[in-house]
FIVOZA-166932 format. One line per field, with one value per residue (C-alpha): residue number from 1; x, y, z; residue in three letters. Coordinates in pm, whole numbers. Layout:
<recs>
seq	(NUM,...)
x	(X,...)
y	(Y,...)
z	(Z,...)
type	(ALA,...)
</recs>
This chain:
<recs>
seq	(1,2,3,4,5,6,7,8,9,10,11,12,13,14,15,16,17,18,19,20,21,22,23,24,25,26,27,28,29,30,31,32,33,34,35,36,37,38,39,40,41,42,43,44,45,46,47,48,49,50,51,52,53,54,55,56,57,58,59,60,61,62,63,64,65,66,67,68,69,70,71,72,73,74,75,76,77,78,79,80,81,82,83,84,85,86,87,88,89,90,91,92,93,94,95,96,97,98,99,100,101,102,103,104,105,106,107,108,109,110,111,112,113,114,115,116,117,118,119,120,121,122,123,124,125,126,127,128,129,130,131,132,133,134,135,136,137,138,139,140,141,142,143,144,145,146,147,148,149,150,151,152,153,154,155,156,157,158,159,160,161,162,163,164,165,166,167,168,169,170,171,172,173,174,175,176,177,178,179,180,181,182,183,184,185,186,187,188,189,190,191,192,193,194,195,196,197,198,199,200,201,202,203,204,205,206,207,208,209,210,211,212,213,214,215,216,217,218,219,220,221,222,223,224,225,226,227,228,229,230,231,232,233,234,235,236,237,238,239,240,241,242,243,244,245,246,247,248,249,250,251,252,253,254,255,256,257,258,259,260,261,262,263,264,265,266,267,268,269,270,271,272,273,274,275,276,277,278,279,280,281,282,283,284,285,286,287,288,289,290,291,292,293,294,295,296,297,298,299,300,301,302,303,304,305,306,307,308,309,310,311,312,313,314,315)
x	(-6088,-6292,-6347,-6703,-6798,-6877,-6534,-6367,-6582,-6484,-6113,-6140,-6323,-6059,-5777,-5953,-6003,-5635,-5530,-5765,-5641,-5276,-5350,-5537,-5257,-4988,-5200,-5275,-4924,-4750,-4576,-4732,-5086,-5270,-5525,-5823,-5721,-5947,-5922,-5914,-5745,-5428,-5224,-5150,-5151,-5297,-5405,-5434,-5260,-5241,-5507,-5745,-5692,-5522,-5634,-5391,-5135,-5117,-5114,-4842,-4613,-4636,-4345,-4444,-4180,-4222,-4335,-4010,-3871,-3621,-3730,-3813,-3663,-3629,-3283,-3118,-3182,-3552,-3653,-3409,-3690,-3676,-3323,-3139,-2855,-2482,-2319,-1981,-1771,-1537,-1215,-1182,-1552,-1503,-1699,-1543,-1789,-1831,-1506,-1292,-1039,-759,-519,-709,-843,-673,-825,-1172,-1092,-788,-465,-434,-293,27,-97,211,487,753,634,748,1094,1354,1649,1676,1977,1933,2298,2351,2728,2749,2573,2445,2108,1896,1623,1796,2148,2243,2495,2638,3006,3079,3374,3468,3152,3122,2829,2716,2410,2124,1749,1697,2013,2307,2307,2557,2752,2890,3112,3113,3349,3173,2965,2781,2779,2519,2611,2324,2120,1815,1582,1723,1676,1378,1212,862,681,942,977,1266,1239,1514,1572,1818,1952,2161,2404,2575,2427,2655,2412,2363,2415,2301,2110,2065,2118,2018,2238,2032,1711,1640,1811,1707,1905,1868,1932,1958,2012,1668,1512,1423,1424,1435,1368,1468,1354,1543,1463,1740,1504,1495,1754,1482,1436,1143,1180,967,1012,928,983,1032,1370,1552,1902,1982,1645,1545,1328,1175,1190,996,990,752,712,410,522,175,97,465,375,620,526,751,671,843,763,460,306,274,446,465,376,449,398,719,671,889,973,1261,1603,1824,2193,2280,2485,2528,2318,2507,2405,2542,2722,2683,2730,3089,3203,3221,3108,2826,2859,2612,2700,2499,2337,2137,1937,1692,1716,1453,1403,1063,929,585,439,387,62,7,-111,215,416,237,285,658,705,514,668)
y	(-5554,-5256,-5111,-5028,-4674,-4732,-4873,-4570,-4338,-4512,-4488,-4117,-4042,-4231,-4029,-3701,-3808,-3892,-3555,-3366,-3561,-3488,-3116,-3097,-3278,-3042,-2736,-2810,-2926,-2623,-2362,-2090,-2181,-1949,-2136,-1972,-1778,-1778,-1465,-1570,-1907,-1774,-1791,-1490,-1637,-1607,-1255,-1162,-838,-627,-409,-693,-929,-780,-1085,-1310,-1058,-812,-435,-211,-50,326,526,871,1144,1317,1018,1027,702,676,363,220,420,736,897,1215,1359,1262,1300,1486,1524,1150,1063,1374,1547,1481,1733,1867,1983,2267,2311,2676,2758,2803,2492,2158,1901,1589,1400,1703,1652,1844,1661,1708,2060,2253,2574,2463,2210,2371,2197,1908,1986,1808,1514,1299,1514,1282,1281,1631,1626,1752,1663,1491,1456,1196,1231,856,871,1130,1428,1247,1327,1012,1144,1340,1388,1689,1540,1772,1811,1793,1974,1949,1748,1418,1180,1039,873,1117,1143,860,677,914,1292,1559,1697,2049,2248,2603,2559,2270,2313,2110,2272,2167,2280,2479,2337,2469,2244,2368,2736,2901,3012,2886,2724,2615,2459,2361,2121,2015,1878,2050,2004,2302,2204,2535,2878,3072,3356,3340,3058,2958,2640,2663,2942,2970,3273,3591,3383,3256,3198,3004,3091,3052,3251,2993,3265,3404,3068,3202,3076,3334,3285,3557,3597,3820,4022,4128,4373,4615,4468,4423,4136,4010,3821,3554,3444,3145,3120,2812,2687,2477,2332,1961,1862,1783,2042,2051,2377,2432,2739,2755,2996,3034,3190,3303,3494,3556,3449,3279,3074,2955,2644,2515,2157,2147,2469,2784,3078,3349,3440,3734,3844,3941,4242,4095,3749,3571,3659,3386,3456,3107,3042,2716,2612,2603,2397,2486,2805,3129,3101,3163,3325,3053,3265,3225,2849,2612,2402,2084,1821,1859,1578,1496,1814,1825,2070,2071,2228,2277,2487,2256,2301,2318,1958,1855,2046,1868,1530,1583,1705,1409,1141)
z	(-6800,-6723,-6371,-6300,-6224,-5859,-5792,-5951,-5748,-5424,-5506,-5589,-5266,-5070,-5228,-5147,-4786,-4750,-4898,-4670,-4367,-4446,-4493,-4164,-3979,-4113,-4044,-3680,-3595,-3749,-3518,-3727,-3658,-3426,-3222,-3076,-2759,-2459,-2239,-1878,-1923,-1757,-2079,-2292,-2643,-2985,-3052,-2684,-2575,-2263,-2416,-2524,-2230,-1926,-1724,-1912,-2042,-1754,-1780,-1923,-1657,-1673,-1525,-1413,-1391,-1059,-851,-655,-798,-1080,-1270,-1607,-1888,-1677,-1676,-1551,-1898,-1923,-1558,-1333,-1076,-998,-1110,-993,-1168,-1165,-932,-1036,-742,-825,-628,-541,-492,-119,-18,75,-58,-269,-307,-222,57,223,-5,-332,-269,12,-131,-15,257,416,499,737,1078,1165,1368,1336,1480,1337,975,883,1037,792,1016,1353,1581,1856,1968,1983,2001,1723,1567,1259,1103,1133,900,623,495,705,946,1209,1300,1673,1828,2198,2258,2443,2423,2757,2902,2873,2861,2613,2518,2491,2472,2369,2667,2620,2854,2724,2431,2263,1947,1685,1342,1084,731,587,298,118,316,648,570,736,414,497,787,1039,1383,1609,1902,2142,2490,2720,3071,3189,3462,3537,3599,3366,3312,2936,2684,2339,2259,1881,1629,1265,1211,1145,1120,1469,1800,2110,2420,2795,3107,3388,3646,3565,3488,3143,2783,2505,2135,1890,1531,1291,984,752,584,875,1107,1370,1610,1810,2136,2299,2659,2872,3246,3459,3338,3595,3645,3622,3484,3127,2957,2611,2415,2092,1871,1575,1284,1055,727,618,939,1032,1384,1620,1927,2211,2416,2728,2828,2602,2737,2528,2697,2435,2078,1852,1493,1317,1083,808,670,838,708,568,529,409,724,912,1213,1545,1848,2192,2093,1903,1529,1431,1754,2022,2310,2558,2519,2680,2987,3007,2786,2463,2305,2025,1818,1543,1259,1087,769,926,1205,1500,1693,2065,2049,1881,2141,2425,2257,2213,2569,2711,2489)
type	(UNK,UNK,UNK,UNK,UNK,UNK,UNK,UNK,UNK,UNK,UNK,UNK,UNK,UNK,UNK,UNK,UNK,UNK,UNK,UNK,UNK,UNK,UNK,UNK,UNK,UNK,UNK,UNK,UNK,UNK,UNK,UNK,UNK,UNK,UNK,UNK,UNK,UNK,UNK,UNK,UNK,UNK,UNK,UNK,UNK,UNK,UNK,UNK,UNK,UNK,UNK,UNK,UNK,UNK,UNK,UNK,UNK,UNK,UNK,UNK,UNK,UNK,UNK,UNK,UNK,UNK,UNK,UNK,UNK,UNK,UNK,UNK,UNK,UNK,UNK,UNK,UNK,UNK,UNK,UNK,UNK,UNK,UNK,UNK,UNK,UNK,UNK,UNK,UNK,UNK,UNK,UNK,UNK,UNK,UNK,UNK,UNK,UNK,UNK,UNK,UNK,UNK,UNK,UNK,UNK,UNK,UNK,UNK,UNK,UNK,UNK,UNK,UNK,UNK,UNK,UNK,UNK,UNK,UNK,UNK,UNK,UNK,UNK,UNK,UNK,UNK,UNK,UNK,UNK,UNK,UNK,UNK,UNK,UNK,UNK,UNK,UNK,UNK,UNK,UNK,UNK,UNK,UNK,UNK,UNK,UNK,UNK,UNK,UNK,UNK,UNK,UNK,UNK,UNK,UNK,UNK,UNK,UNK,UNK,UNK,UNK,UNK,UNK,UNK,UNK,UNK,UNK,UNK,UNK,UNK,UNK,UNK,UNK,UNK,UNK,UNK,UNK,UNK,UNK,UNK,UNK,UNK,UNK,UNK,UNK,UNK,UNK,UNK,UNK,UNK,UNK,UNK,UNK,UNK,UNK,UNK,UNK,UNK,UNK,UNK,UNK,UNK,UNK,UNK,UNK,UNK,UNK,UNK,UNK,UNK,UNK,UNK,UNK,UNK,UNK,UNK,UNK,UNK,UNK,UNK,UNK,UNK,UNK,UNK,UNK,UNK,UNK,UNK,UNK,UNK,UNK,UNK,UNK,UNK,UNK,UNK,UNK,UNK,UNK,UNK,UNK,UNK,UNK,UNK,UNK,UNK,UNK,UNK,UNK,UNK,UNK,UNK,UNK,UNK,UNK,UNK,UNK,UNK,UNK,UNK,UNK,UNK,UNK,UNK,UNK,UNK,UNK,UNK,UNK,UNK,UNK,UNK,UNK,UNK,UNK,UNK,UNK,UNK,UNK,UNK,UNK,UNK,UNK,UNK,UNK,UNK,UNK,UNK,UNK,UNK,UNK,UNK,UNK,UNK,UNK,UNK,UNK,UNK,UNK,UNK,UNK,UNK,UNK,UNK,UNK,UNK,UNK,UNK,UNK,UNK,UNK,UNK,UNK,UNK,UNK)
</recs>
């Protein structure tokens, strides 16, 4: 049976239409197709760019070096005017700046003053029933000393022949900055008595008959001594005596009850003979012994300030 020509033609046309329809469907539904873009429709698509359609695609941000703002791709390397430069602080340049502190760079920032007058105590003797060191390991040995009620708790009572001997150690030697603080109550006017002596380094003594405290500093180099004096000493009352020494300036200061009375510059460094420290008597000789009570003896490895002295006296 033969198909007529018209029928064949209709079938062929139908097949072509189907093929064309399938091609059109795949084309317009593909992700790769670029539809016609309309500038101004609020959508940046198709071939639209910032240059061809700034309405839809916006404008390119331009960062200008020198406008005072570090932004975009600007860096210290590309625009130090806006982004600045990394500052390197050098310890030893004479200026305390950046992250330098008194702890990290004393050369530029100086050293911190002693604000806590208890933090730099090497040894402390509170005389609570004995002459033990409550801070370090430098216990004293008491001879002919009784411990009675005193200024704060108990105190050491001496009657001329009594003495407390502290064996010398390297940390107790006056080789650098140094301070001594003690409380004393003289009860007898015996003319001349010793409070504490670091033999041939320093000596603090009193003259109750003159109402005077004297501190002596010694130099083994020349055999010279320098004296400092404070007036106002009284009998049967507690008084605080502080002597300080600054190793760099070789200056000594004497305080009585928190008030500075005298200062002097010693021409040579302090002499250290490696001898024990004696409280209440002269080192090794037991003469000019103290009559009265002594309490809260402190030895520091720093130079106490006038503020520290006032704080101790008023504590």
